[in-house]
ZAFI-12380 format. One record per residue: residue in one letter; z negated, y negated, x negated of N, C-alpha, C in turn. Coordinates in steps of 0.001 Angstrom, whole numbers, padded with zeros to 6 digits, always signed. Atoms other than C-alpha are relative to their C-alpha. Example, Ala and Ser with C-alpha at 12.3 -4.5 7.8 and 13.67 -1.06 7.14 Angstrom:
2
A+000000+001190-000890-007800+004500-012300+000000-001200-000900/S+000060+001190+000820-007140+001060-013670-000730-001090+000770/
# end
This chain:
119
M-001366+000438+000133+073085-088764+012616+000379-000780+001259/I-000530+000789-001100+074811-091320+014753+001487+000327+000107/Y-001388-000393-000219+078106-090164+016255+000719-001007+000867/S-000896+000768-000842+080956-092178+017610+001397+000542-000242/S-001366-000497+000178+084665-091670+017909+001001-001074+000381/H-001109+000879-000334+087921-093508+018037+000411+000329+001438/P-000361-000268-001398+089003-093919+021699+001168+000977+000154/K-001128-000929-000097+092271-092074+021062-000443+001427-000283/F+000522-001338+000271+090344-089139+019613-000637+000579+001259/D+000663-000479-001224+088242-088871+022770+001015+000546+000998/K-001029-000438-000952+091357-088634+024937+000706+001247-000503/E-000754-001126+000563+093203-086261+022607-000817+001288-000002/I+000807-001228+000036+090320-083822+022145-000327+000450+001421/G+000229-000346-001407+089564-083975+025875+001187+000726+000593/D-001220-000655-000488+093173-083099+026693+000156+001389-000598/F-000114-001289+000676+093143-080291+024111-000964+001016+000618/L+001000-000914-000560+089932-078762+025459+000346+000381+001434/E-000390-000287-001377+091135-079052+029052+001170+000994+000033/K-001157-000893+000067+094432-077370+028151-000427+001444-000285/H+000478-001327+000370+092476-074451+026688-001190+000448+000854/H+001037-000358-000974+090040-074340+029643-001395+000041-000636/Q+001297+000128+000652+087067-075434+027542-000597-001354+000356/D+000638+001283-000272+084539-078221+027919-000410-000679-001304/D+000349+000761+001195+083231-080865+025538-001267+000504-000687/G+001144-000619+000680+080250-078669+024656+000334+000406-001424/W-000423-000368+001361+082283-077624+021612-000137-001169-000960/V+000193+001186+000842+082117-081188+020303-001471-000114-000378/F+001430+000055+000285+078323-081100+020595-000407+001092-000989/K+000281-001069+000964+078249-077777+018748+000430-000420-001403/L-000455+000492+001296+080282-079360+015966-000970-001055-000535/Q+000963+001017+000428+077898-082318+015849-001268+000659-000549/N+001192-000707+000467+074930-079945+015513+000244+000687-001336/L-000346-000642+001259+076703-078054+012746+000023-001020-001144/L-000056+001044+001028+077339-081288+010838-001392-000541-000327/I+001394+000388+000261+073681-082301+011250-000650+001032-000911/S+000579-001066+000817+072673-078927+009820+000503-000063-001442/H-000578+000068+001345+075007-079441+006863-000436-001255-000755/F+000225+001265+000705+074533-083120+006007-001460-000450-000009/E+001328+000575-000141+071065-083975+007250-001113+001006-000303/K+001064-000994+000167+068909-080853+007473+000218+000878-001223/K-000393-000834+001139+070773-079018+004707-000398+001469+000196/T+000302-001400-000301+070072-075707+006475+001268+000833+000064/T-001294-000673-000025+073777-074861+006654+000829-000561-001144/N-000879+000438+001075+076125-074977+003694+001420+000421+000359/L-001366-000297-000405+079689-075212+004955+000898+000040-001231/G-000904-000159+001129+082267-073959+002473+001215-000896+000121/I-001174+000863+000084+085385-075830+001417+001087+000423+000993/N-000989-000446-000983+087470-073689+003800-000336-000465+001420/V+000423+000508-001307+085500-075157+006745-000135-001524-000018/L+000261+001434+000119+084563-078644+005530+000425-000459-001386/A-000511+000454+001291+086392-080540+002809+000180-001513-000021/P-000292+001428+000131+086498-084132+001554+001506-000188-000159/V-001450+000210+000058+090001-085561+001993+000381-001431-000379/G-000327+001352+000417+089742-089182+000875-001114-000972+000324/E+000963+001059-000270+087983-092488+001247+000720-001229+000526/Y-000464+001316-000395+088433-095821+002919-001207-000922-000012/K+001135+000914+000215+086147-098649+001811-001229+000862-000305/D+001226-000774+000242+082616-097165+002026-000054+001275+000825/N-000042-001186-000857+083669-094378+004403+000662+001154-000746/K-000594-001202+000575+084247-090904+003036+000662+000774+001135/L-000725-000746-001021+086874-088982+004990-000125+001493-000265/W+000179-001452+000060+086366-085305+005734+000927+000657+001013/K-000725-000842-000958+088352-082562+007422-000885+001213+000260/V+000828-001141-000361+086422-079913+009314+000749+000873+001005/Y-000557-000982-000930+087595-076768+011067-000966+000112+001173/M+000834-000063-001200+086303-076779+014645+000304+001285+000760/A-000167-001255-000727+085864-073299+016069-000223-000248+001489/I+000099+000116-001455+086408-073065+019817+000174+001388+000589/G-000080-001306-000630+085715-069958+021867+001263+000149+000835/G-001188-000265-000788+088788-068376+023409+001277-000579-000589/V-001158+000591+000667+091117-070192+020991+000163+000686-001349/R-000241-000667+001280+092733-068354+018094-000240-000965-001158/K+000353+000810+001160+091760-069563+014644+001105-000990-000373/N-001075+000913+000398+095185-071031+013889+000294-001057+001067/Q-000176+000992-001058+095109-072905+017210-001156-000998+000053/S+001164+000884-000029+091702-074488+016591+000273-001282-000774/P-000263+001278+000652+091662-078151+015624-000688-000146-001351/R+000578+000472+001246+091080-079488+012159-000245-001479+000242/I+000376+001361-000371+089205-082722+012751-000224-000831-001252/C+000222+000967+001065+089318-085722+010453-001064-000975+000493/F+001034+000957-000368+086172-087839+010503-000403-000813-001219/A+000508+000869+001052+084662-090666+008501-001522+000077+000022/K+001459-000025+000120+081093-090517+007210-000431-001117-000926/K+000605+001066+000805+079115-093478+005961-001484+000022+000307/D+001448-000116-000173+075390-093063+005418-000307+001042+001077/D+000338-000961-001054+074071-091455+008631+000900-000142+001221/Q-000933+000186-001106+077094-092364+010761+001254+000836-000206/I-001243-000772+000005+080036-090126+011624+000878-000521+001130/V-000976+000451-000989+083152-091339+013402+001131+001022+000037/F-001113-000927-000175+085557-088708+014737+001271-000816+000213/L-001189+000835+000020+089068-090039+014181+001231+000644+000626/C-001216-000653-000472+091840-087521+014859-000093+001488-000322/F-000031-001418+000312+092743-083856+014718+001436+000496+000039/G-001286-000663-000036+095651-081538+014215-000211+001498+000079/T+000057-001457-000052+096381-077882+014848+001282+000553-000602/H-001205-000631+000526+098814-075444+013373+001077+000118+001081/I-000964+000000-001095+100459-075321+016805+000868-001258-000086/Q-000702+001276+000143+101392-078977+016199+000668-000118-001369/N-000555-000006+001345+102470-078053+012663-000564-001159-000829/Y+000638+001111+000696+099951-080526+011257+000026+000209-001509/K+000129+000001+001454+099809-081418+007577-001217-000853-000335/T+001222+000711+000355+096579-082530+005931+000278-001444-000390/N-000258+001374+000443+098166-085600+004314+000324-000919+001181/K-000290+000813-001187+099469-086823+007701-001275-000243+000804/L+001274+000125-000702+096059-086178+009268-000860-001069-000679/V+000788+000980+000754+094365-088215+006516+000580-001402+000186/K-000644+001312-000195+096894-091042+006874-000364-000569+001372/L+000386+000433-001340+096217-091216+010623-001489-000327+000048/G+001439+000263+000050+092471-090994+009954-000312-001350-000619/K+000211+001303+000645+092632-093983+007591+000432-001136+000918/Q-000465+001014-000947+094631-095954+010149-001031-000213+001100/R+000959+000109-001114+092097-095182+012862-001350-000546-000445/I+001283+000574+000433+089020-096009+010764+000159-001507-000182/K-000268+001445+000096+090613-099395+010036-000102-000645+001389/E+000058+000515-001375+091077-099920+013785-001439+000001+000509/F+001357-000166-000522+087568-098675+014528-000943-001072-000543/I+000916+001006+000578+085856-101074+012122+000556-001413+000134/G-000539+001310-000334+088125-103902+013226+000746-000705-001117/E-000805+000627+001066+090441-104489+010295+001450+000010+000357/
# end
């Protein structure tokens, strides 16, 4: 898998992890989990952890629950990413602390994938 991310996502997730005294190792753990699910097929993530939430052009949008040590489940981010073939682009995230709604997360994700691919 090839991973990339929207520049705003990098800053936002970095700020979130710093606020909760965590490092970006959690992002790498998520990447490994997604490889296990999509590529190796050794992990089967259920709909409560990983769910399709829409499409934009040839990119399928997904929402995944990102577990982070030391952070309560309802405080952990739900990350929206785009997947096309063997490429994943992390776009945005929301938490229940921010009172996120899936439809708003998807709308922002679609906006950011447009920016990312230069439209």
